[in-house]
N, C-alpha and C positions, 0 to 999 in steps of 0.2 A: 504494500500500500504506500502511496506517495505521502510522506509526512509533511512536506512543505506546502501542500495544497491548502488554500484558504476557502472556507465554505461560508455560507450566510452567517452573519452574527446572531441571527435569531435561531431558536431551537429547531433542529433538523437532524435527520439520520443519514444524510448523504454520505457521510464518512464511512458508513457500513459497506459501501460498494468498494470492491478491490480496484481502486484507481491506480493505473500504471503510468509512468512518465513517457513522454515522447522520446523514444530511444530505439536503437537498433535491436536490442535484446527484446523489447516489447513486440516488435513485428516478427522477430524470429519465433517467439512464443506463439503468436497468432498463426503463423504458417505451420508450426509443428502441431498445434491443436486444431488446425483447419477451421478457424472461427473468424467472422468479420469483426471489424473494429468499430466501436462507438467512440467518436471523438467529440468531447465536450469542450468548447472554447468559452471561457468565462472571463469576467473582470470584477475586481473587488468593488468597483463603484456602480455596478450594474444591478438595478432593482430587480429585473426579471430573472437574472441569474440567481439572486437570493430566493425568489419565489420558487424557482424550479428546484432548488436544493430543499426547500421546506415542504414541498408537495410531491413533485414527480419523483425525484431521486430518493425521497424518504418512503415511497410506497413499497410495501413488502413484495407485491407481485412484480413490480419493475425490477427490484433488486434480485429476485429469484431468476427471472429470465436472463438478466444480464450475466449473472454468475454461471448460468447453464450454457449459454450459446454465444456470448460475446466477450471480447477483450475490451475493457473500458479504459480509455485514455483521457486524461484531463490536462488542459493547457491553459495557462494564464495569458490572456491577450497582451498584458503589459510586459510580461517576461519574454514571450515569443511572438513578436509581431510578424516574423517571417512565416510561422505556421498559420497565423490568423490571415495574412495576406493570401496564402495559398488555398485555404479551405473555408474561409468565412462565406456563409451562404446568404448574408443579408442583414446581419446584426448580431447582437449578443442577448442571450447565449446562442452560440452556433451549436447545433446538434447534427453532426455529420456522420455518415456511415461510410466506411472505407473497406476495401479488400484487404486481406492480410499483407499485401505488398504496398499498401498506401494509396491505392487508386480511389478516387472519389466515386461512390455509387449514387449518393443523393443526400438530402438533408433538409433541415428546417431550422427555425429559431426556437423560441419558447414553445413547449408543448405541455399541456396539462396531463395528468397521469393517464386518463383513459385513452387519449389520442396517442400518447407515446407508447403505451402498452400495445395498442393495436398495430402501430408501425413496427414495433419490435417483433411481434408475432408474425406479421406479414413477411418481414425480411428473414426471420428465422426459417419460415417455410420455403421461401424462394431460394435461399442459399442451399438448402438441402435438396430441393427438387430440380433446380435449374441454375446451378452455379455458373456455367459458361455464359449464360445470358447476362448475369450481373457483371461479369468481367468485360463483356462486350459493351455494356452500358457505360462502364467506367472509362473504357477507351474512347468511346464517342464523346463523353464529356471533356476528356483531356484534349481531343482533337479540336473541339469547339473553342476551348480556351486558348489553344495555340493560334488558331485562326484569328481570334479577337486580338491577341497580343501583337500579331504581325500587322494587323490593320492599324492599331494604335501607334506602333513604331513607324509605319509608313506615313502616317499623317502627323508627324511630330511638329511641323511648322504650323503655327497658328495664323490663319488667314483672317482678314477683316470680315469676310462673310461668316466665318465661324463665330466671331464675337457678336455679329448681328443676330445670328440664329440663337445663340445662348441668351442674349438680352431679350429676344422675343419670348423664349421659353420662360424665362424668369418673370417677365411681365404677365404672361398668361397664368402663372402659378400664384401671383400676388393676391393676398387676401386683403381687399380694400376695407373690409369691416373691422378686422382685428389686427391688421398688420401681419407681417411675416409671410410665409409661403407655404402653400398646400393646406391640407386639413389637419387631421389627427392621425398620429401624434404630430406635434409641431416642434421643430428644432429651431435653435437660434440662428443657425446657418451663417456664421460670421464671414465665411469666404464669399458667399453670395452678396452679403451686404457690402463687403469691401469692393466687389465688382461694381455694384450700383453707385457707390461713392465715387469710384473712378470715372464711371460714365457720366455722372452729374458734373464732375469737375471738367471733363473733356468736352462735354456738349453744352453745359449750362441749362439743360432742359429742366423745367420746373417739375415735370412728371417724376423724374428720378428723385429730386429733392423731397417731393411729397411722399413717395414710397419710403424713403429713409426716415423722415420725421415720424410718420405714422408708426413704423415698426420700432424705431428706437424708443419713442415715447411709450408705446404699448408694453414693451418688455420691461422698461425701467419702472413703470408705474404698476406693474402686476406682481403677483407672488413669485414670478420667475426670478426677480431680483431680490436677494436677501438684504433688506435694509437694516438688519441688525449687525451681522458679521461682515456683510459685503459679499460681492460675487454673484454670479448667475448660476442657476441650476441648468442641467443639461437639456431637458426638453419638458414639454407639457403634454399631458394626455388629452387636454381640451384645446380647441382651436383658439379660444380667447385668452390663453395663457394662465388660466385660473387654477390649473391642477398640475403643478410641477412635480416631476419625479426628482426627489431631492438628493441628487448627486452632483458634485461640482468637479469639473475637469480643468486641470491646469491649462491645457491647450486652448480650450474654448475661452477661458477667462482672460488669458493674455491677449488673444485676438480681439475680444470684445472691448477690453479696456482701451487698447490702441485705437479701435474703431471709433469709440465714443469720443476719445480725445481728438482725433482727426476731424470728426464731424463737428465738434465744437468750434473748430476753426473754419472749415470749408463751408458749412451751412450757415455760419453766423457772420459773414463778412458785412452784412448790412445791419448788424446790431440786433438780430433776433434774440428773443429771451432764452432760447434753448442753449445758448453758448455756455452760460454758467451751469445749467442743469447737466448737460452732457459732460462737462469737465468734472463736475462733482461725482457723477456716476463712475467716470474713469478712475478718479482718485480713490474712491471707495473700493473699486474692484482691485486696483493695484495694491491697496492696503491689505485687502483680504489675502491676496496671493502671498505677500510678504509675511503676514502675521500667522497664517494658518498652513501654508504649504511649504514655506522655506524651512530647511533644517540646518541649524547653525553647526551641528556636529558633522553632518555630511557635507556641508557647504554646497548644497544643491536643493532642488525642489522636488517635492513629492508630486506624482502625476495626478492625484485625485483625492477627494474627500468623499467617503462613501455615502450610500443611500440610507442614512439614519433619519427616517421621516419624523420620528417622535421628537428628537431634539430640535430640528429645524421648524417644527410647527409651534414651538414655544416663543413667547415674546421675550424682550430683552431681560426683564426682571426674572423670569422663570429660567432662562438659559444660564443666568449667573449662578443658579443653584444646581444645575444639571451637569453631569460629566460631559466633557467636550468630545465629540466624535473624532477619533484619530484619523489622520490622513493615511493613504495607502502606504504601508511600510516599505514597499518594494522600490519606491522612488520613481 
């Protein structure tokens, strides 16, 4: 069993599964026992990873079939971004099924116990009845990924037409009612906002400025922004930013702080009121990063502060009496 694996901080029995590391010896064992591999890619800041530990991986029937017919491997996204890049199927947790040689058969993200159990039973039967078909499916997926990679490499030069197409896609996804892009769940998307800021500065179009102001104001004025400790949460399950999943990422907060700071200058050249507001949000966010994510002993930053919803739901006075949720110890 992997002793360094981190599970949900809430009560769970996920540790009862025999989790093995991503290693040559693990796949040699899978080949020797002729079993497919379950690959679980998790992150300590991921709310749904915690839920899957507390429910799906704590289910006795799930544990039984995994012990009988699978080799279970668990990888921390923050420790092995290379494995995440290769096998992530759309988010965290990633729940991927591999051949004993590491070929991707298929996968999903979060699965409740009944759905996961049904998928395990289906794959268990298919592996016994028609193993060659699963290997063929894995080879087809690999070929598709290689074709996609070649297309990306061939189109490395960014053309003006591509920027135009991206800007139209972004404009089409814009939520004019709540700010931001898309529906639910809604992420802060600092890279998209940075692009819009660039387009506004390059074109002077009021449309881009309006998109930015609406989104920046909506995020800063909503529960997505922690006005006690500072910093932004990762995403909201509601389109109006009212239901944040309370996990804070270093990468997101650095980008957002820089974005608000630049917006305070670029959007306020004519003396608009948001200049002070955006600068204050940026300062509060930088302060959060320095106070809560910087480690003086390590002389570096932790990558995240986890999904401790109970603490972050408290007001300033109540938080002063509560234990501080620790940052991700892996850095």
